[in-house]
N, C-alpha and C positions, 0 to 999 in steps of 0.2 A: 297108580290112578288110571283108570281108563273112563274117561267123560265124554259124552256127546252133547255138543252144544246147540241150542235152538236158536231160530232166527227171530225169535220174538222179544228177546231182551238183550242188552249188552253183556258179552262175555265176562266182563269183570264182575256184573252183578250175579251171574250164573255160579262164577267161582266163591264169591261171597256166601252166597245162600248155601252153597254145597259145604264150605267151611262151617258155617252155623250149624248146619244137620249133623256135622262130625261133633261139634262141641255139645250141642244138645244131647246127643246118643250117651256122652261120657265116655266115648272112646279115647278121647285124651283128655286129663283131668285139669283141672284148675292150677294155674302156675306152671305148666308144662311148656317147654320150650317149642315154637312152632318151627318147622322147616325152613330153611333159607329161601328166599325168593327165587334162586336159579332152581333150587331143587323143585319147588313147586311149579314153577313155569315147564320144567322138564316132565314132571308129572301129568300135568295137564295139557302138555304140547301146545303151549302159547308162549308169546312174547313175555320176558320178565316184566315189562312195564304193565302190562295186562294186570299181572299178579299184584304188583306194586300197588296199583290203584284199588283193587280187592282189599287187601291188607289194610290200606290207609281207611276205606270205609269201614272195615271192621274196629279199627283202632278209634275212630271218631264215634263210633256208636259204644265204645267202652268194652268189647269183647276180647280185644287184644290190648297189650301195651309194649312199648319197646324199652329196652334198656340200651344206652348208648353204644356200647362195646359188645353187648353179649346176644343182641337179637330181638326177636319178638317173643312174646309169652301170652298164654291164655290168662284172662283175668282170674283173680283170687277171689273175685265177688261171687260166691256161689248162688246168691239171691238172683243176680243178673242171668247167670246160666240156666238157672230153674224158670225164670221168667222167658227165657228165649225157647226152652223146651215146650213151655205151655202155648206158645203162639203158633208152632210149626204146624201141629194136625189142623188147626183152622185153615191155614193157608193151603195144605194139602187138599184138603176139602173142597175149598173153593175152586182149586185148580180142577180137581176131579169134574165137578158140576159144570164148570165152564168146558171143559174137553168133552165131556157128554153131550152138553148143548150144541157144540160144534158138530157132533154126529147128527144131530136131529132127534137126539133122545130127550123126553120131556122130564121134567122133575118128578113127576109121579110115579115114574116108571123106575126110577134110581133105586129105590128099597129092592125091587125084584132082582134087579142085575147085583146088587151088593149082597144079597140073601144066596145067590147061586156061588158065590166063591167063599162065602163064609162056612 
């Protein structure tokens, strides 16, 4: 994994959001084992404690669960994963709008920008 972190939010939250996107995409299916903390830390290029915090966040949200001696796994709750998938587009659109506003582009002009790339 190559990942570039921004300065606007904590790294562990960015890692958790990235993992959520992977879960929502279906790239890794329900019940699948999650790579170890050390593997993920090496992939993201961060301290294992940062990854541990991200994974705990995902567990508390119900997207992952732990089995004491076997590691962490993706929830088997397909409805929970589908709900996650339905939330992500809204977050991306809000971020897009905020980023464009930061550039000085007004909301009324957004459709023409989007249309150029469709």
